[in-house]
C-alpha positions as CSV (number, residue, x, y, z in Angstrom):
1,M,-14.3,7.9,12.3
2,Q,-13.8,7.8,8.6
3,V,-10.8,6.8,6.5
4,K,-10.4,10.4,5.3
5,D,-9.9,11.5,8.9
6,I,-6.6,9.7,9.3
7,M,-5.3,8.8,5.8
8,T,-2.1,10.1,4.3
9,M,-3.1,12.6,1.6
10,S,-1.3,12.9,-1.8
11,P,1.2,10.0,-1.5
12,V,4.3,9.7,-3.6
13,V,3.5,7.7,-6.7
14,V,5.2,5.9,-9.6
15,T,4.0,4.7,-13.0
16,P,4.4,1.3,-14.6
17,G,7.1,2.7,-16.9
18,D,9.3,4.1,-14.1
19,S,12.4,2.2,-13.3
20,I,12.7,-0.1,-10.3
21,T,15.7,2.0,-9.2
22,L,13.5,5.1,-9.1
23,A,10.9,3.3,-7.0
24,A,13.6,2.1,-4.6
25,Q,15.0,5.7,-4.4
26,C,11.5,7.1,-3.6
27,M,11.0,4.5,-0.9
28,R,14.4,5.4,0.6
29,D,14.0,9.1,0.3
30,W,10.5,9.2,1.7
31,D,11.1,6.4,4.3
32,I,8.1,4.3,3.0
33,G,7.7,0.7,2.1
34,V,4.9,1.0,-0.6
35,L,4.3,3.1,-3.6
36,P,0.9,3.3,-5.4
37,V,1.4,2.7,-9.1
38,V,-0.8,5.1,-11.2
39,E,-1.5,5.1,-14.9
40,D,-0.1,8.6,-15.1
41,R,0.9,11.3,-12.6
42,R,-1.7,13.7,-13.9
43,H,-4.9,11.7,-13.4
44,K,-3.6,9.2,-10.8
45,R,-5.8,6.2,-11.8
46,L,-4.5,3.4,-9.6
47,V,-3.2,0.3,-11.5
48,G,-1.4,-1.4,-8.7
49,V,1.2,-1.1,-5.9
50,I,4.9,-1.9,-5.5
51,T,6.4,-2.6,-2.2
52,D,10.0,-2.8,-0.9
53,R,9.4,-6.6,-0.6
54,D,8.4,-6.7,-4.3
55,V,11.6,-5.0,-5.3
56,V,13.7,-7.5,-3.2
57,V,11.8,-10.7,-3.9
58,R,10.7,-10.2,-7.5
59,C,13.6,-8.3,-8.8
60,I,16.8,-8.5,-6.8
61,A,16.4,-12.1,-5.6
62,S,15.6,-13.2,-9.1
63,A,18.8,-11.5,-10.3
64,H,17.0,-9.1,-12.6
65,S,18.5,-6.0,-14.0
66,D,18.1,-2.6,-12.3
67,R,16.7,-1.5,-15.7
68,C,13.5,-3.4,-14.9
69,S,10.4,-1.3,-14.8
70,V,7.9,-0.9,-12.0
71,G,5.4,-2.6,-14.2
72,D,7.6,-5.7,-14.4
73,H,7.4,-6.3,-10.6
74,M,4.4,-4.5,-9.2
75,T,1.2,-6.1,-7.8
76,P,-1.4,-5.1,-10.3
77,S,-5.1,-4.3,-9.7
78,P,-7.3,-5.7,-8.3
79,I,-5.8,-4.9,-4.9
80,V,-7.3,-4.1,-1.6
81,T,-8.5,-0.5,-1.5
82,T,-10.8,1.6,0.5
83,F,-12.8,4.8,0.1
84,P,-12.3,8.0,2.0
85,E,-15.9,7.9,3.4
86,S,-15.6,4.4,4.6
87,E,-15.8,3.9,8.4
88,I,-12.3,3.0,9.8
89,H,-13.5,-0.3,11.1
90,L,-14.4,-1.4,7.6
91,A,-11.0,-0.5,6.3
92,I,-9.4,-2.4,9.2
93,D,-11.5,-5.4,8.3
94,A,-10.3,-5.1,4.6
95,M,-6.7,-4.9,5.8
96,R,-7.2,-8.0,8.0
97,H,-8.9,-10.0,5.2
98,G,-6.2,-9.0,2.6
99,R,-3.4,-9.4,5.2
100,V,-1.9,-6.0,4.1
101,R,-0.4,-3.3,6.2
102,R,-1.2,-0.4,3.8
103,I,-4.1,0.2,1.4
104,P,-4.7,2.9,-1.2
105,V,-7.6,5.2,-0.7
106,V,-9.5,5.7,-4.0
107,D,-12.7,7.3,-5.3
108,A,-15.3,5.5,-7.3
109,S,-13.3,5.9,-10.5
110,E,-10.2,4.3,-8.9
111,L,-8.4,7.7,-8.8
112,L,-5.9,7.7,-6.0
113,L,-6.6,10.1,-3.1
114,G,-4.3,8.8,-0.4
115,M,-3.0,5.8,1.6
116,L,-4.1,4.3,4.8
117,T,-1.4,2.5,6.8
118,Q,-1.2,0.4,9.9
119,A,0.9,3.2,11.3
120,D,-2.0,5.8,10.6
121,I,-4.4,3.5,12.5
122,A,-2.0,3.0,15.4
123,R,-1.3,6.7,15.8
124,H,-5.0,7.6,15.8
125,L,-6.6,4.7,17.7
126,A,-3.8,3.6,20.1
127,G,-5.2,5.8,23.0
128,S,-8.9,5.1,22.4
129,D,-8.9,1.5,21.2
130,A,-5.5,-0.2,21.7
131,T,-7.2,-3.6,21.4
132,V,-8.2,-3.0,17.8
133,V,-4.7,-1.9,16.9
134,A,-3.1,-4.9,18.6
135,R,-5.5,-7.3,17.0
136,L,-4.9,-5.8,13.6
137,V,-1.1,-6.0,13.9
138,E,-1.4,-9.6,15.1
139,E,-3.7,-10.8,12.3
140,I,-1.8,-9.0,9.5
141,S,1.5,-10.4,10.8
142,Q,0.5,-14.1,10.8
143,P,2.9,-16.1,8.7
144,A,1.6,-17.1,5.3
145,A,0.7,-20.8,4.8
146,A,3.7,-22.7,3.5
147,A,3.7,-23.3,-0.2
148,V,3.2,-27.0,-1.2
């Protein structure tokens, strides 16, 4: 099975110049926890991601203004990505290694094509390979090493 067989196509996106408020509203309205950040909405070259955790930890908890931009608080490239033609087990390995629950799916030019999420994997592999799904969730969910 390849990534393109189970990925979410045409995800909602934001640009670095969009407001944090817009990003948070998109997450709320679409019930998602991550938004790919693209250079512009027309070409969709991936430049990073912003998560609900980024909004809370990097913006709100730091008492920043709601006028901050996505670019102020996003995780910029390089980030963990995968290709649509990749075998699903390779994408799962990338998610494990990067300890991420969601990864953008891009082409060779870094143009965004979709997103692959832990939920996509669980929905499509739970019946056939529940052990892979359980191991992925366990490994991604390990607490980060304490900062010294």
